[in-house]
C-alpha positions as CSV (number, residue, x, y, z in Angstrom):
1,M,16.4,-20.3,-31.6
2,R,15.2,-17.9,-34.2
3,P,17.0,-18.1,-37.6
4,R,19.2,-15.1,-38.4
5,S,17.6,-14.6,-41.8
6,E,15.3,-16.3,-44.4
7,L,14.4,-15.6,-48.0
8,L,10.7,-15.2,-48.3
9,V,8.9,-15.2,-51.7
10,I,5.8,-13.0,-51.7
11,P,3.7,-14.0,-54.7
12,R,2.4,-11.4,-57.1
13,S,-1.3,-10.7,-56.7
14,A,-3.9,-8.3,-57.9
15,E,-3.9,-6.6,-54.6
16,L,-0.1,-6.1,-54.6
17,N,-0.2,-4.7,-58.1
18,A,-3.0,-2.3,-57.2
19,V,-1.1,-0.9,-54.2
20,E,2.1,-0.7,-56.2
21,S,0.4,1.2,-59.0
22,A,-1.2,3.6,-56.5
23,L,2.1,4.4,-54.9
24,S,3.9,4.8,-58.2
25,S,1.4,7.4,-59.4
26,L,0.3,9.1,-56.2
27,A,3.2,8.9,-53.7
28,L,6.4,10.8,-53.1
29,V,9.3,10.2,-50.7
30,A,11.1,13.0,-49.0
31,M,14.5,13.3,-47.4
32,V,15.4,16.2,-45.1
33,G,18.3,18.2,-46.6
34,G,21.0,20.4,-45.3
35,N,22.2,19.7,-41.8
36,R,19.1,17.5,-41.2
37,P,17.4,19.1,-38.3
38,P,14.7,17.1,-36.5
39,V,11.5,17.2,-38.6
40,S,8.2,15.6,-37.6
41,P,5.3,14.5,-39.9
42,A,3.4,17.5,-38.5
43,D,6.1,19.8,-39.8
44,V,6.0,18.3,-43.2
45,R,2.2,18.7,-43.2
46,R,2.4,22.4,-42.3
47,Q,4.9,23.1,-45.1
48,L,2.7,21.4,-47.7
49,V,-0.3,23.4,-46.6
50,S,1.4,26.8,-46.2
51,F,4.0,26.8,-49.0
52,Y,2.3,24.6,-51.6
53,N,-1.3,25.7,-50.7
54,L,-2.6,22.1,-50.5
55,P,-5.7,21.3,-48.5
56,A,-4.9,19.5,-45.3
57,D,-7.1,16.5,-46.3
58,A,-5.4,16.2,-49.8
59,F,-2.5,14.1,-48.6
60,S,-1.2,11.9,-45.8
61,V,2.3,11.9,-44.2
62,C,4.1,9.2,-42.4
63,R,7.7,8.4,-41.4
64,Y,9.5,6.2,-43.8
65,A,12.9,4.5,-44.5
66,P,15.4,4.7,-46.1
67,E,14.1,8.2,-46.9
68,D,12.5,10.2,-44.1
69,F,8.9,10.5,-45.1
70,L,6.3,9.0,-47.4
71,V,3.5,11.3,-48.6
72,R,0.4,9.9,-50.4
73,F,-1.6,12.4,-52.4
74,N,-5.2,12.1,-53.4
75,N,-4.6,13.4,-57.0
76,A,-1.7,13.6,-59.4
77,D,-1.9,17.4,-59.9
78,D,-1.0,18.0,-56.2
79,L,1.9,15.6,-56.5
80,E,3.2,17.3,-59.6
81,D,2.9,20.7,-57.9
82,V,5.2,19.5,-55.0
83,L,7.6,17.6,-57.2
84,Q,8.1,20.4,-59.8
85,G,7.7,23.3,-57.3
86,P,10.6,25.5,-56.0
87,V,12.5,24.7,-52.8
88,P,11.1,26.8,-49.9
89,M,13.5,29.5,-48.8
90,G,14.0,30.9,-45.3
91,T,12.3,27.9,-43.6
92,P,13.7,25.8,-40.7
93,F,14.2,22.9,-43.1
94,Y,13.8,21.8,-46.7
95,L,12.9,18.5,-48.3
96,R,14.2,16.7,-51.3
97,W,11.3,15.1,-53.1
98,C,11.3,12.2,-55.5
99,R,8.8,9.6,-56.7
100,W,8.3,6.4,-54.7
101,R,10.0,3.5,-56.5
102,R,9.7,-0.2,-55.5
103,Q,13.4,-0.7,-56.4
104,S,14.7,1.9,-53.8
105,M,15.1,-0.7,-51.0
106,A,15.8,-3.8,-53.1
107,T,18.5,-5.7,-54.8
108,S,17.7,-7.5,-58.0
109,G,17.8,-11.2,-58.4
110,S,16.0,-14.2,-60.0
111,L,14.7,-17.7,-59.3
112,K,16.5,-20.2,-61.4
113,Y,15.0,-23.5,-60.3
114,K,11.7,-24.7,-61.7
115,V,10.1,-27.7,-60.0
116,L,7.2,-30.1,-60.4
117,I,5.9,-30.9,-56.9
118,G,3.3,-33.4,-55.7
119,L,1.4,-33.0,-52.4
120,K,-0.3,-36.0,-50.8
121,G,-2.7,-35.8,-47.9
122,M,-4.4,-32.5,-48.8
123,P,-8.1,-32.7,-47.8
124,A,-10.5,-32.0,-50.6
125,H,-11.9,-28.8,-49.2
126,I,-8.5,-27.0,-49.3
127,R,-7.2,-28.3,-52.6
128,G,-6.0,-25.4,-54.7
129,I,-3.2,-22.9,-55.4
130,H,-3.8,-20.7,-52.5
131,S,-3.6,-23.4,-49.9
132,T,-0.7,-25.1,-51.8
133,Q,1.3,-21.8,-51.7
134,R,0.9,-21.6,-47.9
135,I,1.9,-25.3,-47.5
136,L,5.0,-25.0,-49.6
137,G,6.0,-22.0,-47.5
138,T,8.3,-19.1,-48.4
139,S,10.5,-20.5,-51.1
140,C,8.1,-21.0,-54.1
141,A,6.4,-18.6,-56.5
142,N,4.2,-18.5,-59.6
143,L,2.4,-21.8,-58.8
144,V,0.6,-23.4,-61.7
145,P,-1.6,-26.5,-61.3
146,A,-1.1,-29.5,-63.5
147,P,-3.7,-29.8,-66.2
148,A,-7.0,-31.4,-65.0
149,S,-6.7,-33.9,-67.9
150,A,-3.4,-35.1,-66.6
151,A,-4.7,-35.7,-63.1
152,G,-7.6,-37.7,-64.4
153,E,-9.7,-39.3,-61.6
154,D,-6.8,-39.8,-59.3
155,L,-7.0,-37.0,-56.7
156,R,-4.7,-38.6,-54.1
157,E,-2.0,-36.1,-55.1
158,F,-2.2,-32.4,-56.0
159,V,0.5,-31.5,-58.5
160,V,1.9,-28.0,-59.3
161,A,4.8,-26.5,-61.1
162,A,6.6,-23.6,-59.5
163,W,9.7,-21.5,-59.5
164,C,11.8,-21.8,-56.3
165,V,14.8,-20.4,-54.6
166,H,16.4,-23.9,-54.3
167,P,14.8,-27.4,-54.0
168,D,16.6,-27.7,-50.6
169,F,14.2,-25.1,-49.2
170,I,11.1,-27.1,-50.0
171,P,9.9,-29.1,-46.9
172,H,9.5,-32.8,-47.1
173,E,6.3,-32.7,-45.0
174,R,4.0,-30.1,-43.5
175,L,1.5,-30.5,-40.6
176,I,-1.3,-28.1,-41.2
177,A,-4.2,-27.1,-38.9
178,I,-7.6,-25.8,-39.9
179,P,-9.8,-24.1,-37.3
180,E,-13.1,-25.8,-36.7
181,P,-16.3,-23.8,-37.5
182,E,-17.4,-21.6,-34.6
183,V,-20.0,-23.1,-32.3
184,P,-23.2,-21.0,-32.0
185,F,-23.2,-19.0,-28.8
186,V,-25.4,-20.4,-26.1
187,V,-26.5,-18.1,-23.2
188,E,-26.0,-19.7,-19.8
189,P,-28.6,-18.4,-17.4
190,T,-26.1,-18.3,-14.6
191,L,-23.5,-16.3,-16.4
192,Y,-25.4,-13.4,-17.8
193,L,-22.7,-12.7,-20.4
194,R,-23.0,-11.3,-23.9
195,E,-21.3,-13.2,-26.7
196,H,-18.3,-10.7,-27.0
197,E,-17.7,-11.0,-23.3
198,V,-17.0,-14.7,-23.3
199,I,-13.3,-15.6,-23.0
200,H,-12.3,-18.7,-24.9
201,S,-9.5,-20.9,-23.5
202,E,-8.8,-22.7,-26.8
203,L,-9.3,-22.7,-30.6
204,P,-10.3,-26.2,-31.8
205,V,-8.6,-27.3,-35.0
206,L,-8.3,-30.3,-37.3
207,Q,-4.7,-31.3,-38.2
208,Y,-3.6,-32.9,-41.5
209,G,-0.2,-34.3,-42.5
210,V,0.8,-33.3,-46.1
211,R,3.7,-35.1,-47.7
212,I,5.6,-33.2,-50.4
213,R,7.7,-34.8,-53.1
214,I,9.8,-33.3,-55.8
215,I,8.9,-35.0,-59.1
216,E,11.3,-33.1,-61.3
217,V,13.7,-30.1,-61.2
218,Q,14.9,-27.8,-64.0
219,D,18.1,-26.1,-63.2
220,W,18.6,-22.8,-65.1
221,T,21.6,-21.6,-63.1
222,A,24.2,-22.5,-65.7
223,P,24.3,-23.3,-69.5
224,P,25.1,-26.8,-70.6
225,S,28.4,-27.8,-72.2
226,S,28.7,-27.4,-76.0
227,S,28.3,-31.1,-76.5
228,D,24.9,-31.0,-74.7
229,D,23.7,-28.2,-76.9
230,A,25.1,-29.4,-80.2
231,P,22.9,-29.2,-83.3
232,G,21.3,-32.5,-84.2
233,D,21.3,-33.7,-80.6
234,S,18.8,-36.6,-80.8
235,D,17.8,-36.3,-77.2
236,D,17.0,-32.6,-77.7
237,N,15.1,-33.1,-81.0
238,N,13.0,-36.1,-79.8
239,N,12.4,-35.0,-76.2
240,P,8.7,-34.4,-75.7
241,Y,9.3,-32.5,-72.5
242,R,11.3,-29.6,-74.0
243,D,8.3,-27.2,-73.7
244,F,8.2,-27.5,-69.9
245,G,8.8,-24.0,-68.5
246,G,8.4,-22.2,-71.9
247,G,10.9,-24.1,-74.0
248,R,14.5,-23.1,-74.6
249,S,15.7,-19.7,-73.4
250,G,19.3,-19.4,-74.4
251,H,20.2,-22.8,-73.0
252,W,18.7,-26.0,-72.0
253,P,17.9,-26.4,-68.3
254,R,20.1,-29.2,-66.9
255,P,18.5,-31.8,-64.6
256,H,19.5,-31.3,-61.0
257,G,21.1,-34.0,-58.9
258,L,18.9,-36.1,-56.7
259,C,20.9,-35.7,-53.5
260,W,18.1,-33.8,-51.7
261,E,15.1,-35.8,-52.8
262,L,16.1,-39.5,-52.7
263,S,14.3,-40.0,-49.4
264,V,11.0,-38.7,-50.8
265,L,11.1,-39.5,-54.5
266,L,8.3,-41.7,-55.6
267,R,7.6,-43.4,-58.9
268,P,6.4,-40.7,-61.4
269,R,2.9,-40.9,-62.7
270,P,2.5,-41.9,-66.4
271,W,1.4,-38.4,-67.3
272,A,4.4,-36.7,-65.7
273,T,6.6,-37.6,-68.7
274,S,4.5,-35.2,-70.8
275,F,5.1,-32.3,-68.4
276,V,8.8,-32.5,-67.5
277,R,12.1,-33.9,-68.8
278,A,12.5,-37.5,-67.9
279,R,15.3,-38.5,-65.5
280,P,18.3,-40.3,-66.8
């Protein structure tokens, strides 16, 4: 049965930033005003050409939600002419224009759990942040690998720090499959087929089991009690792990309970105590 809903974290990337920047500077959204008669993208296109005197190839129009249309312009001057221009009079419809904003369909929130995660069973040729992000799935963001000096010569486990929705959403194990390299095409004399005409009945893959353990959790969902944050707290002053996650930010992150990780918690590596707060 399909789940009704799921929270998916899409990591920030250079590509996402570039698209967002282009939309912010060169895109408008439009909503049909008045009694909202039926309007097509072709109708919007004709109005932009006839009323605003824009070349037909200077923009693109597509349907959009929650507004009615998204218009991408090739240059900022054309965008400003439309945004600042007068409302057409005596036309079958009129449009309300405003800039595209990434916040228009969103609700604000934040991730308040930071975790240190170890992955065992990753083959050497996929070790890295990109593969780790895909293995951890939809609940983690801003992955940072543990320092190479911390890992030393032991590459049995790949360790990363990440923000997550909740540790409960991090899987205990993932079965991953990597397609095998394509086999060179061999012409069979009796088939007389070109390479693109061959229909393959399967895709060979190699499967690997990756075990995931949560080494440590920082819970930033609530501030500690006054006694935990009192001046002169010896645990706070002498704790070598207080810089994990950027240090204090208004309150000390409290260690989360172990209820979800007892079945997979392994003995921490010696270097882990320099990266996170030790467990009680």
